[in-house]
Wavefront OBJ file of the C-alpha trace (Angstrom):
o trace
v 56.309 -19.524 -19.067
v 56.059 -16.254 -18.064
v 53.125 -15.347 -20.069
v 51.080 -18.380 -18.572
v 51.556 -17.369 -15.077
v 50.650 -13.405 -16.206
v 47.282 -14.832 -17.658
v 46.033 -16.921 -14.559
v 47.003 -13.857 -12.323
v 44.689 -11.764 -14.811
v 42.198 -14.318 -14.478
v 42.014 -14.430 -10.745
v 42.271 -10.479 -11.002
v 38.884 -10.537 -13.164
v 37.458 -12.756 -10.733
v 38.170 -10.526 -7.701
v 36.842 -7.298 -9.583
v 33.631 -9.275 -10.762
v 33.020 -9.952 -7.344
v 33.751 -6.175 -5.556
v 31.324 -4.857 -8.761
v 28.259 -7.449 -8.452
v 26.726 -6.020 -5.017
v 26.978 -2.746 -6.506
v 25.346 -3.590 -9.911
v 22.764 -5.904 -8.090
v 21.977 -2.798 -5.462
v 21.523 -0.555 -8.940
v 18.929 -2.958 -10.299
v 16.971 -3.573 -7.523
v 16.938 0.254 -6.781
v 15.823 1.183 -10.239
v 12.976 -1.621 -9.952
v 12.152 -0.203 -6.264
v 12.105 3.045 -7.241
v 9.682 2.807 -10.674
v 7.690 0.287 -8.431
v 7.196 3.433 -6.232
v 6.538 5.925 -8.886
v 3.650 3.439 -10.325
v 2.165 3.027 -7.114
v 2.213 6.804 -6.332
v 0.478 7.405 -9.952
v -2.168 4.988 -9.048
v -2.750 6.776 -5.981
v -3.444 9.885 -7.854
v -5.600 8.367 -10.351
v -7.723 6.676 -7.650
v -8.248 9.993 -6.103
v -9.127 11.681 -9.029
v -11.416 9.084 -10.144
v -12.855 9.001 -6.787
v -13.562 12.612 -6.748
v -15.194 12.606 -10.139
v -17.645 10.243 -9.288
v -18.726 12.238 -5.861
v -19.626 14.908 -8.194
v -21.294 13.102 -11.346
v -22.488 9.688 -10.336
v -22.881 8.576 -7.053
v -25.143 9.827 -3.982
v -23.501 8.735 -0.725
v -19.926 9.279 0.350
v -19.743 5.608 1.436
v -21.047 4.586 -2.110
v -18.149 6.466 -3.829
v -15.519 5.276 -1.193
v -16.607 2.031 -1.999
v -16.694 2.146 -5.809
v -13.331 4.173 -5.572
v -11.665 1.051 -4.465
v -13.417 -0.980 -6.962
v -12.452 0.782 -9.844
v -8.842 1.419 -8.261
v -6.189 -1.172 -9.445
v -4.481 -0.405 -5.993
v -1.570 -2.972 -5.853
v -2.155 -4.956 -2.832
v -4.661 -4.256 -0.092
v -5.174 -1.479 2.641
v -5.422 1.562 0.544
v -7.829 4.234 2.553
v -10.415 6.486 0.989
v -11.482 9.261 2.422
v -14.494 11.280 0.919
v -15.268 14.620 2.630
v -17.737 17.269 0.991
v -17.348 20.822 2.283
v -20.473 22.540 2.359
v -22.149 26.343 2.646
v -25.374 27.615 3.643
v -25.338 30.136 1.145
v -27.655 28.809 -1.237
v -30.390 27.933 1.307
v -30.512 24.335 1.031
v -31.625 22.384 3.653
v -29.538 20.455 4.538
v -26.784 22.537 2.819
v -25.690 21.195 -0.502
v -21.938 20.681 -0.666
v -19.690 23.263 -2.607
v -16.934 20.524 -3.336
v -15.947 17.236 -2.585
v -12.481 16.239 -1.775
v -11.388 12.440 -1.652
v -8.127 11.232 -0.127
v -6.294 8.038 -0.987
v -3.746 7.071 1.610
v -1.775 3.785 1.213
v 1.636 2.239 3.002
v 4.290 1.293 0.218
v 5.303 -2.475 0.326
v 8.474 -3.188 -1.220
v 8.535 -5.218 -4.944
v 11.243 -7.375 -4.201
v 12.070 -6.824 -0.461
v 16.120 -6.167 -0.774
v 15.888 -2.340 -0.149
v 13.944 -1.852 3.298
v 14.282 1.841 3.332
v 11.304 2.230 0.565
v 9.110 0.035 3.472
v 6.453 2.110 4.960
v 6.248 4.968 3.041
v 2.945 6.427 3.349
v 1.512 7.526 0.204
v -1.244 10.226 0.247
v -2.824 11.813 -2.897
v -6.388 14.291 -2.756
v -8.629 15.545 -5.499
v -11.048 17.770 -4.808
v -13.873 19.063 -7.125
v -16.767 20.808 -7.406
v -20.057 19.785 -7.413
v -22.387 20.321 -10.648
v -25.369 19.506 -8.843
v -26.839 19.663 -5.311
v -25.690 16.179 -3.884
v -27.956 16.636 -0.241
v -27.759 12.660 0.175
v -23.969 12.538 0.302
v -23.648 13.029 4.010
v -20.936 14.260 6.093
v -18.524 12.148 4.575
v -17.209 8.825 4.729
v -13.995 6.329 5.334
v -13.045 3.162 3.706
v -10.407 0.597 3.775
v -10.109 -1.259 0.399
v -9.994 -5.483 0.364
l 1 2 3 4 5 6 7 8 9 10 11 12 13 14 15 16 17 18 19 20 21 22 23 24 25 26 27 28 29 30 31 32 33 34 35 36 37 38 39 40 41 42 43 44 45 46 47 48 49 50 51 52 53 54 55 56 57 58 59 60 61 62 63 64 65 66 67 68 69 70 71 72 73 74 75 76 77 78 79 80 81 82 83 84 85 86 87 88 89 90 91 92 93 94 95 96 97 98 99 100 101 102 103 104 105 106 107 108 109 110 111 112 113 114 115 116 117 118 119 120 121 122 123 124 125 126 127 128 129 130 131 132 133 134 135 136 137 138 139 140 141 142 143 144 145 146 147 148 149 150
């Protein structure tokens, strides 16, 4: 009889321990998911900036075209990323207008939560820039442009 009472107490203790550990376990699992999602978004932003800079120096003529095409080619999760193309020019080579020496593409995005459980990850501003030297005179690139991805 004493053993049956003892087992009933132990079952109740296991239930209490489970109730205490479950919230911590859920917090840990969702924290790992959010951190992974944040890291994936950061990598995506960096790759988009690099791809945009490559487009600017190799394939495209105007800064607005580069910004739009960067949005199209990037697989930015969710809308709202902002792409800014900024050429830096020097007048050393005598081009009229001066040819850009390099092009900087900056991609900025506000992080949005994957699960919504951990609010302290919300509204983190992620930004990445890539600068590449031009390989040809880009007289039509203009003074720069910004575009918000749809």
